[in-house]
C-alpha positions as CSV (number, residue, x, y, z in Angstrom):
1,M,-25.5,18.4,7.0
2,K,-25.8,22.1,6.8
3,E,-25.3,22.4,10.5
4,T,-22.2,20.1,10.3
5,I,-20.6,22.2,7.5
6,N,-21.4,25.3,9.3
7,Y,-20.0,24.2,12.6
8,Y,-16.8,22.5,11.3
9,Y,-15.9,24.8,8.4
10,N,-17.6,28.1,9.2
11,L,-19.5,27.9,5.8
12,N,-23.1,28.6,5.5
13,P,-24.4,27.3,2.2
14,N,-28.0,28.1,1.2
15,R,-28.5,24.6,-0.2
16,I,-26.7,21.4,0.1
17,N,-27.3,18.7,-2.6
18,K,-26.7,14.9,-2.2
19,I,-25.6,12.4,-5.0
20,F,-25.1,8.9,-3.8
21,D,-22.8,9.1,-0.8
22,Y,-21.4,12.6,-1.3
23,Y,-22.7,16.2,-0.8
24,Y,-22.1,19.4,-2.9
25,F,-22.8,23.0,-2.4
26,Y,-21.9,26.6,-3.6
27,I,-20.5,29.4,-1.6
28,N,-19.9,32.7,-3.7
29,N,-20.2,30.7,-6.8
30,E,-17.3,28.4,-5.7
31,L,-18.2,24.6,-5.7
32,Y,-17.4,22.3,-2.7
33,Y,-17.7,18.6,-2.3
34,F,-18.1,16.9,1.0
35,V,-17.0,13.3,0.5
36,I,-16.5,10.2,2.4
37,Y,-12.8,9.3,3.0
38,D,-12.4,5.7,2.0
39,R,-8.6,5.2,1.9
40,K,-6.5,4.0,4.8
41,I,-6.8,6.5,7.7
42,D,-3.0,6.3,8.2
43,D,-2.5,7.8,4.7
44,I,-4.5,11.0,5.2
45,N,-1.4,13.1,6.3
46,A,0.5,12.0,3.2
47,I,-2.5,12.7,1.0
48,Y,-3.0,16.2,2.4
49,D,0.7,17.1,2.3
50,F,0.9,15.9,-1.3
51,N,-2.2,18.0,-2.1
52,R,-0.6,21.1,-0.6
53,K,2.7,20.5,-2.7
54,M,0.7,20.2,-5.9
55,I,-1.1,23.4,-5.1
56,S,2.0,25.2,-4.2
57,S,3.5,24.0,-7.4
58,N,0.7,25.4,-9.5
59,I,-0.4,21.9,-10.5
60,L,-4.2,21.9,-11.0
61,V,-5.9,19.7,-8.3
62,N,-9.0,20.0,-6.1
63,E,-8.0,21.4,-2.7
64,I,-8.6,19.6,0.6
65,I,-9.9,22.1,3.2
66,N,-9.1,21.6,6.9
67,N,-11.9,22.0,9.5
68,K,-11.9,24.4,12.4
69,D,-9.9,21.9,14.5
70,S,-7.1,21.9,11.7
71,S,-8.0,18.3,11.1
72,V,-8.3,17.0,7.6
73,V,-11.0,14.5,8.4
74,T,-14.4,15.4,9.9
75,Y,-16.3,12.5,11.4
76,V,-20.1,12.5,10.9
77,N,-21.9,9.6,12.7
78,K,-18.5,7.9,13.0
79,I,-18.0,8.2,9.2
80,P,-14.8,10.1,8.0
81,Y,-15.5,12.9,5.5
82,I,-13.3,15.4,3.8
83,L,-14.2,18.8,2.3
84,M,-12.8,19.7,-1.1
85,K,-13.0,23.0,-3.1
86,I,-13.4,22.2,-6.8
87,Y,-11.3,24.1,-9.3
88,V,-12.1,22.1,-12.5
89,N,-15.0,22.5,-14.9
90,I,-17.2,19.5,-14.0
91,N,-18.2,19.1,-17.6
92,K,-14.6,18.9,-19.0
93,N,-13.3,15.5,-20.1
94,I,-9.9,14.2,-19.4
95,T,-7.2,14.3,-22.2
96,L,-4.1,12.3,-22.6
97,A,-2.1,15.5,-22.6
98,E,-3.3,16.2,-19.1
99,I,-2.2,12.8,-17.9
100,S,1.1,13.2,-19.6
101,Y,1.6,16.7,-17.9
102,L,0.8,15.2,-14.4
103,S,3.1,12.2,-14.8
104,N,6.0,14.5,-15.7
105,S,5.5,16.8,-12.7
106,K,8.1,15.9,-10.2
107,I,7.1,16.3,-6.6
108,L,8.5,14.5,-3.5
109,Y,6.0,12.1,-2.2
110,S,5.5,9.7,0.8
111,N,6.0,6.0,0.3
112,N,2.3,5.7,1.7
113,L,1.1,6.8,-1.7
114,M,3.1,4.3,-3.7
115,R,1.3,1.4,-5.4
116,S,3.1,-1.6,-6.7
117,N,2.8,-5.4,-6.9
118,W,-0.1,-5.2,-9.3
119,A,-0.2,-9.0,-9.7
120,L,-1.0,-9.5,-5.9
121,L,-3.6,-6.9,-5.9
122,W,-5.2,-8.3,-9.1
123,I,-5.2,-11.8,-7.7
124,R,-6.9,-10.6,-4.5
125,K,-9.4,-8.7,-6.6
126,I,-10.2,-11.9,-8.5
127,D,-10.5,-14.0,-5.4
128,Y,-12.9,-11.5,-3.9
129,L,-15.0,-11.2,-7.1
130,E,-15.2,-14.9,-7.4
131,Y,-16.3,-15.4,-3.9
132,H,-18.9,-12.6,-4.2
133,H,-20.1,-13.9,-7.6
134,W,-20.4,-17.5,-6.3
135,H,-22.9,-16.3,-3.6
136,N,-24.9,-13.8,-5.8
137,Y,-24.8,-15.0,-9.4
138,K,-28.5,-15.6,-9.5
139,K,-29.1,-12.0,-8.5
140,Y,-27.1,-10.6,-11.3
141,P,-27.8,-12.6,-14.6
142,L,-26.2,-10.1,-16.9
143,L,-23.0,-10.1,-14.8
144,S,-23.2,-13.9,-14.7
145,D,-23.2,-14.1,-18.5
146,S,-20.0,-12.2,-18.8
147,F,-18.1,-12.9,-15.6
148,D,-16.0,-15.9,-16.7
149,Y,-14.8,-14.1,-19.9
150,F,-13.4,-11.1,-17.9
151,I,-11.8,-13.3,-15.3
152,G,-10.1,-15.1,-18.0
153,L,-8.9,-11.9,-19.5
154,S,-7.6,-10.7,-16.2
155,E,-5.7,-14.2,-15.6
156,N,-4.1,-13.5,-19.1
157,A,-2.9,-10.1,-17.8
158,I,-1.5,-11.5,-14.6
159,S,0.4,-14.1,-16.5
160,Y,1.8,-11.5,-18.9
161,L,2.7,-9.2,-16.0
162,N,4.5,-12.0,-14.1
163,N,6.5,-13.0,-17.2
164,T,7.6,-9.4,-17.6
165,I,8.7,-9.1,-14.0
166,K,10.5,-12.3,-14.1
167,N,12.3,-11.9,-17.4
168,M,12.9,-8.1,-17.7
169,S,14.4,-5.3,-15.6
170,P,13.3,-1.7,-15.1
171,D,15.6,1.2,-15.9
172,D,15.7,4.7,-14.5
173,S,12.6,5.7,-16.4
174,D,10.5,3.2,-14.5
175,I,10.0,5.4,-11.6
176,G,6.8,6.3,-9.6
177,V,4.9,9.3,-11.0
178,I,1.6,11.1,-10.2
179,S,-1.0,8.5,-11.0
180,H,-4.7,7.7,-10.2
181,D,-6.5,4.8,-8.4
182,I,-9.3,5.0,-10.9
183,I,-9.3,6.9,-14.2
184,N,-13.0,7.7,-15.5
185,I,-12.6,9.7,-18.7
186,D,-16.1,11.2,-18.2
187,D,-15.6,12.5,-14.7
188,T,-12.6,14.7,-13.9
189,I,-13.7,15.4,-10.3
190,Y,-13.6,11.8,-9.3
191,S,-10.6,10.9,-11.5
192,L,-7.8,13.3,-12.5
193,Y,-8.1,16.1,-10.0
194,N,-9.5,14.4,-6.9
195,P,-6.7,14.3,-4.3
196,L,-8.3,11.2,-2.8
197,N,-7.8,9.5,-6.1
198,I,-4.1,10.3,-6.5
199,I,-1.5,7.8,-5.9
200,I,2.1,7.2,-7.1
201,D,2.7,4.4,-9.7
202,H,4.3,3.5,-12.9
203,K,3.3,5.9,-15.8
204,S,1.9,3.0,-17.7
205,R,-1.0,2.8,-15.3
206,D,-2.8,5.9,-16.2
207,L,-2.1,5.5,-19.9
208,A,-3.4,2.1,-20.0
209,E,-6.6,3.2,-18.2
210,Y,-7.0,6.0,-20.7
211,I,-6.4,3.6,-23.8
212,K,-9.1,1.3,-22.3
213,N,-11.6,4.0,-21.6
214,S,-11.1,5.5,-25.0
215,F,-12.7,2.5,-26.6
216,F,-15.9,2.7,-24.6
217,N,-16.2,6.4,-25.0
218,D,-15.7,6.2,-28.8
219,N,-12.4,8.3,-28.8
220,F,-11.5,8.0,-32.5
221,S,-8.5,10.1,-32.2
222,I,-6.7,7.8,-29.8
223,F,-3.9,6.9,-32.1
224,E,-3.1,10.6,-33.0
225,E,-3.0,11.1,-29.2
226,L,-0.7,8.4,-28.6
227,D,1.7,9.7,-31.4
228,E,1.7,12.9,-29.5
229,Y,2.1,11.3,-26.0
230,F,5.1,9.1,-27.0
231,K,7.0,12.2,-28.4
232,Y,7.3,13.3,-24.7
233,N,7.2,10.0,-22.8
234,Y,9.9,7.4,-23.1
235,F,9.2,3.8,-22.2
236,S,11.8,1.1,-21.5
237,F,11.2,-2.3,-22.8
238,Y,10.3,-3.3,-19.2
239,G,7.8,-0.3,-19.1
240,I,6.1,-1.0,-22.4
241,N,5.4,-4.6,-21.3
242,L,3.8,-3.3,-18.1
243,L,1.7,-1.2,-20.3
244,V,0.6,-4.3,-22.3
245,A,-0.2,-6.1,-19.1
246,R,-2.2,-3.2,-17.8
247,I,-4.1,-2.9,-21.0
248,L,-5.1,-6.5,-20.9
249,Y,-6.4,-6.3,-17.3
250,P,-10.2,-5.4,-17.6
251,S,-10.4,-2.9,-14.8
252,F,-13.4,-1.2,-16.5
253,Y,-15.4,-4.3,-16.1
254,F,-14.6,-4.8,-12.5
255,D,-15.2,-1.1,-11.7
256,K,-18.7,-1.4,-13.2
257,Y,-19.3,-4.7,-11.3
258,D,-18.6,-2.9,-8.0
259,E,-20.9,0.0,-8.9
260,I,-23.6,-2.5,-9.7
261,V,-23.4,-4.7,-6.6
262,N,-23.1,-1.5,-4.6
263,E,-26.4,-0.4,-6.1
264,K,-24.9,2.9,-7.6
265,I,-25.9,1.9,-11.1
266,Q,-28.3,-0.5,-12.8
267,E,-27.2,-3.9,-13.8
268,S,-28.1,-3.1,-17.5
269,S,-25.2,-0.6,-17.7
270,I,-22.9,-3.5,-18.0
271,L,-24.2,-4.1,-21.5
272,K,-22.3,-1.0,-22.6
273,I,-19.2,-3.3,-22.1
274,T,-20.4,-6.9,-22.8
275,S,-22.3,-6.1,-26.0
276,R,-18.9,-4.9,-27.6
277,T,-16.5,-7.7,-26.6
278,D,-15.8,-8.6,-30.4
279,E,-15.1,-4.9,-31.2
280,Y,-13.0,-4.5,-28.1
281,E,-10.8,-7.6,-29.0
282,K,-10.2,-5.9,-32.5
283,Y,-9.5,-2.7,-30.7
284,L,-6.9,-4.5,-28.6
285,Q,-5.4,-5.9,-31.6
286,D,-5.1,-2.5,-33.2
287,I,-3.5,-1.1,-30.0
288,F,-1.0,-3.9,-29.9
289,S,-0.2,-3.7,-33.5
290,Y,0.5,0.1,-33.0
291,L,2.8,-0.7,-30.0
292,K,4.7,-3.3,-32.1
293,R,5.7,-0.6,-34.6
294,Y,8.0,0.8,-31.9
295,Y,8.7,-2.1,-29.5
296,N,9.3,-5.7,-30.0
297,I,6.5,-6.8,-27.6
298,K,5.4,-10.4,-27.3
299,D,2.2,-11.2,-29.2
300,I,-0.9,-12.2,-27.2
301,E,-1.7,-14.9,-29.7
302,W,-5.4,-15.4,-29.0
303,I,-6.0,-11.8,-29.7
304,M,-3.7,-11.3,-32.7
305,K,-5.2,-14.4,-34.4
306,K,-8.8,-13.1,-34.3
């Protein structure tokens, strides 16, 4: 890989390290990541252009580096890679204030980056997982023990979302903002500041993911953070109900599921989630009670009765 980096980027690192399927190295104490590009290839120009706009607007983001042929993507054994210069302290956790700042940064974007129709995406995800699980349930006993519970939770989220879309209307505040495909509160490089993770979506997306992650990372200041967040971020009634649906959807479980079956982590890591379902239901109850102080949201009866 050193020869590839040197040839395509005129960089000569002394040492290149590999973690899973990505590489990292230092040049003059500056950190670089060489990562597989796993989004649609047709989106690459929109991603690169948006990355440049963020940088020119002084918005903190890791920088995509073109190769010697002025191409964003470099193919290695027919696999597309992208080189990024890392500007963020890799030991720094995400804060809700940073999410708020990014979602309030106004930059023109390509429609290629827009995400919508959560219900369809969630249904496809469930169909895929159920098909996969049916053929592999004996291989993953810990996942099998918890799978139906989280599928049920996701179906509850889809029902709540569909009811919101059917009976409510968005207003001018329900616009697309800088969001992220995956929010991992412990990893800023592959979450908040990774240009390959940036999408355009409703502001409830990142807020919901932060709220859910806060429970599993024992963030005891979440309600104080939410008080501060809502001072600067208005939600319509439609938007707050999108938030509720997104909180209900157990993305954290499905993300872990994918990592386990792709052999990135041990199956036992799912216990961090499944051993705390009773606590998590109480946390959801507290979150929804908090939201009801400000918005007349519909109760999720099976949660509020527990």
